[in-house]
C-alpha positions in Angstrom: -38.5 -34.1 -61.6 -36.6 -33.2 -58.8 -34.5 -36.5 -58.9 -32.1 -35.4 -61.5 -31.3 -32.2 -59.7 -29.0 -34.1 -57.1 -26.6 -35.0 -59.7 -25.2 -31.5 -60.4 -21.7 -31.7 -59.4 -21.4 -35.6 -58.7 -18.5 -37.3 -59.2 -20.6 -41.1 -59.5 -20.6 -42.9 -62.6 -23.7 -43.0 -64.8 -24.4 -47.0 -64.4 -24.5 -45.5 -60.7 -26.8 -42.9 -62.0 -29.1 -45.0 -63.6 -29.4 -47.8 -60.7 -30.9 -45.1 -58.6 -33.1 -43.6 -60.8 -34.1 -47.0 -62.1 -33.4 -46.2 -66.0 -31.9 -47.7 -68.8 -30.5 -44.4 -70.7 -28.9 -41.1 -69.4 -29.3 -37.5 -70.7 -26.1 -35.8 -69.8 -25.9 -31.9 -70.7 -24.1 -28.7 -69.8 -24.7 -25.4 -70.4 -22.6 -22.4 -71.2 -23.7 -18.5 -71.3 -22.0 -15.7 -72.4 -23.6 -12.6 -72.5 -27.1 -13.2 -74.2 -25.6 -16.3 -76.2 -26.0 -19.7 -74.4 -24.4 -23.2 -75.5 -26.2 -26.1 -74.5 -24.4 -29.2 -74.9 -26.5 -32.6 -74.5 -25.8 -36.0 -75.1 -28.3 -39.2 -74.5 -25.9 -42.3 -73.3 -26.8 -45.8 -72.5 -25.8 -46.5 -69.1 -25.2 -50.2 -69.7 -22.8 -49.6 -72.6 -21.8 -46.4 -72.2 -23.1 -45.8 -76.0 -23.8 -42.2 -77.3 -27.1 -42.8 -78.7 -27.2 -38.8 -79.8 -25.4 -36.1 -79.3 -26.1 -32.3 -80.1 -24.4 -28.8 -79.5 -27.2 -25.6 -79.8 -26.0 -22.2 -80.0 -28.4 -20.0 -79.7 -29.5 -16.2 -78.2 -31.1 -16.8 -75.0 -34.8 -15.7 -75.3 -37.7 -17.7 -74.4 -38.3 -18.7 -78.0 -35.6 -20.2 -78.2 -35.1 -21.9 -74.8 -38.4 -24.1 -75.4 -37.5 -24.3 -78.7 -34.6 -26.4 -77.5 -36.6 -28.3 -75.1 -38.7 -29.4 -77.8 -36.3 -30.1 -80.1 -34.3 -32.4 -77.6 -37.5 -34.3 -76.6 -38.2 -34.9 -80.1 -34.7 -36.4 -80.7 -34.6 -38.3 -78.0 -38.1 -40.1 -78.6 -36.2 -40.6 -82.1 -33.2 -41.8 -80.4 -35.1 -44.3 -78.2 -37.7 -45.3 -81.0 -40.2 -44.1 -79.0 -43.7 -42.7 -80.7 -45.3 -39.5 -79.6 -48.7 -39.1 -79.2 -50.5 -35.7 -80.9 -51.1 -35.1 -77.3 -47.7 -35.5 -76.0 -46.1 -34.2 -79.0 -48.4 -30.9 -78.0 -47.3 -30.6 -74.4 -43.5 -30.7 -75.9 -44.6 -27.8 -78.1 -46.4 -25.6 -75.6 -44.8 -22.9 -74.0 -45.8 -21.8 -70.5 -44.5 -18.0 -71.0 -42.7 -15.8 -72.8 -41.0 -14.4 -70.0 -37.6 -16.1 -69.3 -37.4 -14.3 -66.2 -40.9 -15.3 -65.3 -39.8 -18.9 -66.1 -36.2 -18.8 -64.1 -38.3 -17.8 -61.1 -41.0 -20.5 -61.6 -38.0 -22.9 -61.5 -36.5 -21.7 -58.6 -39.8 -21.6 -56.9 -40.2 -25.6 -58.0 -36.7 -26.2 -56.5 -37.3 -24.5 -53.6 -40.4 -26.3 -52.7 -38.6 -29.5 -53.0 -37.0 -28.7 -49.7 -40.3 -28.8 -47.1 -39.0 -26.3 -44.3 -40.3 -23.0 -43.6 -37.7 -20.8 -45.1 -37.4 -22.8 -48.5 -41.8 -22.7 -49.2 -41.9 -19.0 -47.9 -39.2 -18.1 -50.4 -41.1 -20.4 -53.0 -44.0 -18.5 -52.4 -41.8 -15.4 -53.4 -40.8 -16.6 -56.5 -43.8 -17.8 -58.0 -45.3 -14.3 -57.0 -42.5 -12.7 -58.8 -43.5 -15.1 -61.5 -46.9 -13.9 -62.0 -45.8 -10.5 -61.6 -43.6 -10.7 -64.8 -46.2 -12.5 -66.6 -49.7 -12.6 -65.1 -50.6 -15.5 -67.6 -48.4 -17.6 -66.7 -50.7 -20.3 -65.3 -48.3 -22.8 -64.0 -46.5 -19.8 -61.9 -50.4 -19.8 -60.4 -50.4 -23.3 -59.7 -47.1 -22.9 -57.7 -48.5 -19.9 -55.3 -51.6 -22.7 -54.7 -49.4 -25.6 -53.9 -46.9 -23.3 -52.3 -49.4 -21.5 -50.0 -50.6 -25.0 -49.2 -47.5 -26.3 -47.9 -47.1 -22.9 -46.0 -49.6 -23.8 -43.4 -47.8 -27.0 -43.0 -44.5 -26.3 -42.5 -44.1 -22.6 -41.8 -46.6 -20.0 -40.1 -49.3 -19.0 -42.4 -52.8 -19.5 -41.2 -54.7 -22.5 -42.4 -57.7 -20.0 -43.5 -55.1 -17.6 -45.5 -53.5 -20.5 -46.9 -56.9 -22.2 -48.3 -57.8 -18.6 -49.4 -54.7 -18.0 -51.2 -54.6 -21.6 -52.8 -58.1 -21.6 -54.0 -57.4 -18.3 -55.6 -54.5 -19.0 -57.4 -55.7 -22.3 -58.7 -59.1 -20.6 -60.1 -56.5 -18.3 -62.1 -54.7 -20.9 -63.3 -57.9 -22.9 -64.4 -59.3 -19.6 -66.2 -55.9 -19.3 -68.1 -55.9 -23.2 -69.0 -58.0 -26.0 -67.5 -55.9 -28.5 -69.5 -53.3 -28.3 -67.3 -53.3 -31.1 -65.4 -51.0 -29.5 -62.2 -54.1 -26.8 -61.9 -56.6 -29.6 -61.0 -54.1 -30.7 -57.8 -55.2 -27.4 -56.2 -59.0 -27.6 -56.8 -58.3 -31.4 -55.4 -56.4 -30.0 -52.0 -59.2 -27.5 -51.4 -62.0 -30.0 -51.6 -59.8 -32.3 -49.7 -59.0 -29.6 -46.8 -63.2 -29.4 -46.9 -63.8 -32.9 -46.0 -65.2 -33.4 -49.7 -63.1 -36.6 -50.5 -65.6 -37.8 -53.2 -64.8 -34.0 -55.0 -61.3 -34.1 -54.2 -60.8 -37.9 -55.8 -62.3 -36.6 -59.1 -60.0 -33.7 -59.4 -57.3 -36.3 -58.7 -58.5 -38.0 -61.6 -58.6 -35.5 -63.9 -55.1 -34.2 -63.1 -53.8 -38.0 -64.1 -55.7 -37.7 -67.3 -54.6 -34.7 -68.4 -50.4 -35.1 -66.9 -50.1 -38.7 -66.2 -46.3 -38.1 -65.9 -46.5 -35.3 -63.0 -45.3 -37.3 -60.1 -46.8 -35.1 -57.6 -50.2 -35.9 -59.1 -49.8 -39.6 -58.1 -48.2 -38.4 -54.9 -51.0 -36.8 -53.6 -53.5 -38.8 -54.8 -51.8 -41.8 -53.1 -52.5 -39.8 -49.6 -56.0 -39.0 -50.3 -56.5 -42.9 -50.9 -54.8 -43.2 -47.7 -57.2 -41.6 -45.5 -59.5 -44.8 -45.8 -58.2 -47.8 -44.3 -59.7 -50.1 -47.0 -57.6 -48.3 -50.1 -54.6 -48.0 -48.1 -52.9 -50.5 -50.5 -54.2 -48.8 -53.3 -52.5 -45.4 -52.0 -49.2 -47.3 -51.3 -49.1 -48.1 -55.0 -49.9 -44.7 -56.2 -47.0 -43.5 -54.3 -44.3 -46.0 -55.7 -45.6 -44.8 -58.7 -44.9 -41.4 -57.8 -41.3 -42.4 -56.8 -41.1 -44.1 -59.9 -41.6 -41.3 -61.7 -39.1 -39.3 -59.9 -37.0 -41.7 -57.6 -35.0 -39.4 -55.7 -37.6 -37.6 -54.4 -37.7 -37.1 -50.7 -40.9 -36.0 -50.1 -42.4 -38.6 -51.9 -40.4 -41.1 -50.3 -41.2 -39.9 -46.8 -44.7 -39.9 -47.9 -44.6 -43.8 -48.7 -42.9 -44.2 -45.3 -45.9 -42.3 -43.5 -48.3 -44.9 -45.6 -46.4 -48.1 -44.4 -46.7 -46.3 -40.6 -50.5 -45.9 -40.9 -50.6 -49.4 -41.9 -48.9 -50.8 -39.0 -45.7 -52.0 -41.0 -43.0 -50.2 -38.7 -40.3 -52.0 -39.8 -40.8 -51.3 -43.5 -41.4 -47.6 -42.8 -38.0 -46.9 -40.9 -36.3 -48.7 -43.5 -38.2 -46.1 -46.1 -37.0 -43.3 -43.9 -33.2 -45.1 -43.5 -33.3 -44.8 -47.2 -34.5 -41.3 -47.4 -31.7 -40.4 -44.7 -29.0 -41.6 -46.8 -29.8 -39.9 -49.9 -30.9 -36.6 -48.1 -29.6 -36.3 -44.6 -30.9 -32.5 -44.4 -34.2 -33.3 -45.4 -35.9 -32.1 -42.4 -39.6 -33.8 -42.6 -38.2 -37.3 -42.0 -37.2 -36.7 -38.4 -40.9 -35.8 -37.8 -42.0 -39.1 -39.9 -39.7 -40.7 -37.5 -41.4 -39.6 -34.1 -44.8 -40.7 -35.4 -43.0 -44.0 -35.9 -41.5 -43.8 -32.3 -44.9 -42.8 -30.7 -46.7 -45.5 -32.3 -44.1 -47.9 -30.7 -43.8 -46.4 -27.4 -40.6 -45.0 -27.6 -41.6 -41.8 -26.5 -38.3 -40.2 -25.8 -36.6 -41.1 -28.6 -40.1 -39.1 -30.2 -39.1 -36.0 -28.4 -35.3 -36.2 -29.4 -36.6 -36.5 -33.2 -38.9 -33.8 -33.4 -36.2 -31.5 -31.0 -34.0 -32.6 -33.6 -36.3 -31.4 -36.5 -36.6 -28.1 -34.7 -33.1 -27.9 -34.6 -32.8 -27.8 -38.2 -36.2 -26.1 -38.8 -37.3 -23.6 -36.2 -39.9 -21.6 -38.1 -42.0 -24.3 -38.3 -45.0 -24.1 -35.9 -46.6 -27.8 -36.4 -43.6 -29.1 -35.5 -43.6 -27.5 -31.8 -47.6 -28.7 -32.1 -46.0 -32.4 -32.4 -43.4 -31.9 -29.8 -46.0 -30.8 -27.4 -48.3 -33.9 -27.7 -44.8 -36.0 -26.9 -44.5 -34.0 -24.0 -47.7 -34.7 -22.7 -47.3 -38.0 -23.4 -44.5 -38.4 -21.2 -46.3 -36.5 -18.6 -43.5 -34.0 -18.7 -45.0 -30.2 -18.5 -42.4 -28.0 -17.4 -40.9 -27.5 -21.5 -44.7 -26.3 -22.4 -44.3 -22.3 -21.7 -41.2 -22.5 -23.4 -42.8 -24.2 -26.6 -45.2 -21.7 -26.2 -43.2 -18.9 -26.6 -41.2 -20.1 -29.2 -44.5 -20.3 -31.6 -45.3 -16.9 -30.1 -42.3 -15.4 -31.0 -43.1 -16.7 -34.6 -46.6 -15.4 -34.8 -48.5 -14.9 -31.9 -51.6 -15.1 -33.6 -50.9 -18.3 -35.1 -53.9 -20.9 -34.3 -51.1 -23.4 -32.9 -51.1 -21.2 -29.9 -54.8 -21.7 -29.3 -54.4 -25.8 -29.4 -51.4 -25.7 -27.1 -53.5 -23.9 -24.8 -56.6 -25.6 -25.4 -54.9 -29.4 -24.6 -53.2 -27.9 -21.8 -56.3 -26.6 -20.5 -57.5 -30.4 -21.2 -54.7 -31.9 -19.6 -55.5 -30.0 -16.1 -59.3 -30.8 -16.7 -60.4 -27.3 -17.4 -62.9 -28.2 -20.3 -64.7 -25.1 -19.7 -61.0 -23.2 -20.6 -60.4 -25.8 -23.7 -64.0 -25.2 -25.2 -63.1 -21.2 -25.1 -59.6 -21.5 -26.5 -61.0 -24.3 -29.1 -63.9 -21.8 -30.2 -60.9 -18.8 -30.6 -58.4 -21.5 -32.4 -61.9 -22.2 -35.0 -62.2 -18.8 -36.1 -58.4 -18.3 -36.3 -59.0 -21.2 -38.8 -61.6 -20.2 -40.8 -64.4 -22.1 -39.4 -63.5 -25.2 -41.2 -66.2 -27.8 -39.9 -64.0 -30.6 -39.0 -63.1 -28.9 -36.3 -66.6 -29.1 -35.0 -65.0 -32.6 -34.0 -62.7 -31.3 -31.5 -65.3 -29.2 -29.7 -67.3 -32.6 -29.6 -64.4 -34.5 -28.1 -64.3 -31.7 -25.3 -67.4 -31.6 -24.4 -67.8 -35.6 -24.3 -65.0 -35.4 -21.7 -66.9 -32.8 -20.2 -69.8 -35.1 -19.6 -72.2 -32.6 -21.9 -73.6 -35.3 -24.5 -75.9 -32.9 -26.0 -73.2 -30.2 -26.8 -71.3 -33.1 -27.8 -73.8 -34.7 -30.1 -74.4 -31.0 -31.9 -70.9 -30.7 -32.2 -70.2 -34.2 -34.0 -73.4 -33.5 -36.3 -71.8 -30.3 -37.3 -68.5 -32.0 -38.2 -69.8 -34.8 -39.6 -73.3 -35.4 -40.6 -73.6 -38.7 -42.2 -73.0 -40.5 -38.8 -76.6 -39.0 -38.3 -78.4 -41.3 -41.1 -78.4 -44.8 -41.4 -77.4 -44.9 -45.1 -74.5 -42.8 -44.7 -72.8 -44.8 -41.7 -70.8 -47.2 -44.3 -68.9 -44.0 -45.7 -68.4 -42.5 -42.2 -67.2 -45.5 -40.6 -65.0 -46.3 -43.5 -63.3 -43.0 -42.8 -63.2 -42.5 -39.3 -64.1 -45.7 -37.1 -63.0 -44.2 -33.8 -65.6 -41.2 -34.3 -68.3 -43.6 -34.9 -68.0 -45.1 -31.7 -68.2 -41.9 -30.1 -71.2 -41.1 -32.0 -73.0 -44.3 -31.1 -72.4 -43.5 -26.9 -73.9 -40.2 -27.6 -76.7 -41.1 -29.7 -77.7 -43.6 -27.0 -77.0 -41.0 -24.1 -79.1 -38.3 -26.0 -82.5 -40.1 -26.6 -82.1 -42.3 -29.3 -80.5 -45.6 -27.9 -81.7 -48.0 -30.6 -80.1 -46.0 -33.4 -77.0 -45.5 -31.5 -76.8 -49.3 -30.8 -77.1 -49.8 -34.3 -74.4 -47.7 -35.2 -72.2 -49.2 -32.5 -73.0 -52.4 -34.0 -72.5 -51.8 -37.4 -68.9 -49.9 -36.0 -67.7 -52.7 -34.1 -68.1 -55.1 -36.9 -65.9 -53.2 -38.7 -63.3 -52.5 -36.3 -63.5 -56.2 -35.2 -63.4 -58.0 -38.3 -62.6 -56.1 -41.3 -60.3 -53.5 -40.4 -57.1 -56.1 -39.6 -57.6 -57.1 -43.2 -56.1 -53.9 -44.0 -53.7 -52.6 -41.2 -51.4 -54.5 -38.6 -52.1 -53.4 -35.1 -55.8 -52.8 -35.6 -55.5 -52.2 -32.0 -54.5 -48.6 -32.3 -58.0 -47.7 -33.1 -60.0 -47.0 -30.3 -62.5 -50.1 -30.2 -63.0 -49.8 -26.4 -65.2 -46.7 -27.0 -67.6 -49.4 -28.6 -67.5 -51.5 -25.9 -68.0 -49.0 -23.2 -71.0 -47.5 -25.1 -72.4 -51.2 -24.9 -71.6 -51.7 -21.6 -69.3 -54.6 -22.1 -66.6 -53.4 -19.4 -64.4 -56.4 -19.6 -63.9 -56.3 -23.4 -63.1 -52.4 -22.8 -60.7 -53.6 -20.5 -58.9 -55.9 -22.5 -58.7 -54.0 -25.6 -57.0 -51.1 -23.3 -54.3 -53.9 -21.8 -53.4 -55.4 -25.8 -53.3 -51.4 -26.7 -50.7 -50.9 -23.8 -49.1 -54.6 -24.5 -48.3 -53.2 -27.7 -46.6 -50.2 -26.4 -49.1 -47.8 -28.2 -49.3 -45.1 -25.1 -49.8 -42.5 -27.5 -52.6 -40.3 -25.7 -52.9 -42.8 -22.9 -53.7 -40.0 -20.5 -57.4 -39.5 -22.2 -58.7 -42.8 -19.9 -58.3 -40.9 -17.1 -59.9 -37.8 -17.8 -63.3 -38.5 -20.3 -66.4 -38.6 -18.5 -67.6 -42.1 -20.5 -64.6 -43.7 -19.1 -66.0 -43.2 -15.7 -67.5 -46.7 -15.9 -63.8 -48.2 -15.8 -62.0 -45.9 -13.5 -62.8 -48.2 -10.1 -61.7 -51.8 -11.8 -58.6 -53.1 -10.4 -57.8 -54.0 -14.1 -57.6 -50.6 -15.4 -55.8 -49.1 -12.2 -53.1 -51.8 -12.8 -52.9 -51.0 -16.4 -52.7 -47.1 -15.9 -50.0 -47.9 -13.5 -48.2 -50.1 -15.8 -48.0 -47.0 -18.3 -47.3 -44.3 -16.0 -44.3 -46.3 -14.6 -43.0 -47.0 -18.4 -43.4 -43.4 -19.0 -41.8 -42.1 -16.1 -38.8 -44.4 -16.9 -38.5 -42.9 -20.2 -39.1 -39.2 -18.8 -36.4 -39.7 -16.3 -33.9 -40.9 -19.2 -34.9 -38.0 -21.2 -34.0 -35.4 -18.7 -30.6 -37.1 -17.6 -29.7 -37.5 -21.7 -30.9 -33.9 -22.1 -29.1 -32.3 -19.0 -26.2 -34.5 -20.1 -25.8 -32.8 -23.2 -25.8 -29.3 -21.7 
């Protein structure tokens, strides 16, 4: 549990600690080491009465056998003091020894602690600690789980390419499961790999297996909650899983951050900001909270604030390539291109072959209307990513904007075949309704008008009548794409106006670039809407430049 580590060297009272953790009893302990001898002083205290429920001093030679024996004895004595009955499975878990090598166990614990920080340096160091643990004890299954998780996180928080990340994660997960297929933590790695390849049903089965085997493992509830949140109609369920994770680990910064992200996804921006405010109070140096805050600011049309949040994130963790990509998007939405060359150079200084550099070049080409250049860079990026199927939709978007509808159709079919079979439409729409509008348009314009119309009508019914039951600010979804495909120009214009009225400016400039929007370009209402957002963007850009200049 990451929560208890925050109370090392604290001067808070036991009632304060118990209140923050949401517990009635607190275990307090101290460890003294002299050579190969260790003294462990442990006491269990009722937080309300300050009464000692149980206490013991252990003097032992420091060996793996003794360490795990003490852990087992402490757990059993606490259960007895609390009059709790342990199931045979729980008793078996308590008595398990994950490794016979104390140095390997120490490396593993260092790795777990480093992972909680979620910054580029810490996840890289965690990976090294887990590797060291497996070198010391190749049969240490939990250490292989650590390698899998750290490899996965390095592609998000550091500069490890996704293709290499997934392969390392998959191989380490396989090794862990071969050693112990009853280890719930190992099934998380299997779920994450399946999720990467879009096999969400398979991922859910793996998460449920992990929870069956390790119901007290907070990260399993966390990752499962994040998976469920990929479906708008299961967002409430996902939030419940994250709240359960937070109950198990109340001071986990990453779980609280994920919960805030889900509130943002649901359009509950005030709750998301409140959660991030609590996180900042508890852990002001936790870098990911600033990127989460920038996401809310983007949704609220606070584009200059979004840039400042990402700048703060990168000041604290300049090695996170993904944060440079987020900052790039923020600058494009502000129509502020001067900083982009510097962003690209800083990314290249970290890793000149990283696929993120291709994303910067690709989006720059799209912004300039150079769709052939964007496609060329997209292919390079796709190769560097390991040819993941989901990236085909990016090439679909570019071909759509270019007006090459047959090529766009081929790309979308490679990315998500379910859009092209009636019996799987519902599943695809639930997962990505925006793309369903685009595929419906493509079907209409590539020889399947009736099929396309039927898909559009089903998608439109979902967007208009069902989605608003799951999220607030459902106008963030691009229902205008469906209206355009159905020839309902007035409704498309009204949808764009509503979106801008609610200050959802993110990606506004795509309206002036996609070939499928051409029917709107000559409309006075469209021109007025675009001028309105340009005026707002210009004002925020001017204010940002002024404040940046003043800070120099």
